[in-house]
C-alpha positions in Angstrom: -109.6 -22.8 -37.2 -107.1 -20.3 -35.9 -108.4 -20.7 -32.4 -107.9 -24.5 -32.5 -104.3 -24.0 -33.7 -103.6 -21.5 -30.9 -105.1 -23.9 -28.3 -103.0 -26.7 -29.6 -99.8 -24.6 -29.7 -100.4 -23.5 -26.0 -101.2 -27.1 -25.0 -98.0 -28.5 -26.6 -95.9 -25.7 -25.1 -97.3 -26.3 -21.6 -96.7 -30.1 -22.0 -93.1 -29.2 -23.0 -92.6 -27.1 -19.9 -93.9 -29.9 -17.8 -91.5 -32.3 -19.4 -88.7 -30.0 -18.6 -89.7 -29.2 -15.0 -91.3 -32.5 -13.8 -90.6 -35.3 -16.3 -91.2 -38.1 -13.9 -94.7 -36.8 -13.0 -95.5 -36.4 -16.6 -94.4 -40.0 -17.2 -96.5 -41.2 -14.3 -99.6 -39.4 -15.5 -99.3 -40.3 -19.2 -97.7 -43.8 -19.1 -98.3 -45.0 -15.5 -94.6 -45.2 -14.8 -92.2 -42.6 -13.5 -89.3 -41.8 -15.9 -85.8 -42.6 -14.7 -82.3 -42.8 -16.0 -81.8 -42.0 -19.7 -85.5 -41.3 -20.1 -85.1 -38.0 -18.2 -82.8 -36.3 -20.8 -84.9 -37.7 -23.6 -88.0 -36.2 -21.9 -86.1 -32.9 -21.6 -85.3 -32.8 -25.3 -88.8 -33.8 -26.1 -90.0 -30.9 -23.9 -87.8 -28.5 -25.7 -89.2 -29.8 -29.0 -92.8 -29.3 -27.9 -92.1 -25.8 -26.7 -90.5 -25.0 -30.1 -93.5 -26.6 -31.9 -95.8 -24.3 -29.9 -93.7 -21.3 -30.9 -93.7 -22.4 -34.5 -97.5 -22.7 -34.7 -98.2 -19.6 -32.7 -97.2 -16.8 -32.4 -93.7 -16.6 -33.9 -93.7 -19.0 -36.8 -91.5 -21.9 -37.9 -88.2 -20.0 -38.4 -88.2 -18.7 -34.8 -89.4 -22.1 -33.5 -86.6 -23.9 -35.1 -84.1 -21.3 -33.9 -85.4 -21.7 -30.4 -85.2 -25.5 -30.6 -81.7 -25.6 -32.0 -80.4 -23.0 -29.6 -81.9 -24.6 -26.5 -81.0 -28.1 -27.5 -77.4 -27.0 -28.1 -77.2 -25.6 -24.6 -78.9 -28.7 -23.1 -76.7 -31.2 -24.9 -73.6 -29.3 -23.8 -74.9 -29.3 -20.2 -75.5 -33.1 -20.4 -72.0 -33.6 -21.8 -70.3 -31.4 -19.2 -72.3 -32.9 -16.3 -71.0 -36.3 -17.5 -73.8 -38.6 -16.4 -74.7 -39.4 -20.0 -72.2 -39.3 -22.9 -72.8 -41.3 -26.1 -70.5 -41.2 -29.1 -72.8 -38.7 -30.9 -73.5 -36.4 -28.0 -70.9 -33.7 -28.9 -71.3 -34.0 -32.6 -75.1 -33.5 -32.1 -74.4 -30.5 -29.9 -72.1 -29.0 -32.6 -74.6 -29.7 -35.4 -77.3 -27.9 -33.4 -75.0 -25.0 -32.6 -74.3 -24.6 -36.4 -78.0 -24.8 -37.1 -78.7 -22.2 -34.4 -76.2 -19.8 -35.9 -77.6 -20.3 -39.4 -81.2 -20.0 -38.2 -80.2 -16.9 -36.2 -78.8 -15.3 -39.3 -82.0 -16.1 -41.2 -84.1 -14.6 -38.4 -82.0 -11.4 -38.5 -82.2 -11.3 -42.3 -85.9 -11.7 -42.2 -86.3 -9.0 -39.5 -84.1 -6.6 -41.4 -86.0 -7.2 -44.7 -89.4 -6.7 -42.9 -88.2 -3.4 -41.4 -87.1 -2.2 -44.9 -90.5 -3.1 -46.4 
């Protein structure tokens, strides 16, 4: 069972990397259409989520996976907002919420690591 989970985690993370690097090709191969316009940032966030899912399942665990997701999505949403091509009403509030979550999750990671070192 563990081998299947490791394989799935790696496969999802690789798919996530592909969605970050070459989203249009992934769209073409999976859906028969190249991705364009707003589908590109959606594919990027999906890629980030798949990488975090892979991290959550193996090797780091859910706390690290969620920390990675919130941290990277914060940076990506801020980049999208600064670049100015896409900017909905909830873009900056979503970036702020993810930044707060990243800080809280980072604190939880540090607390967990500190406790593990003491034990």
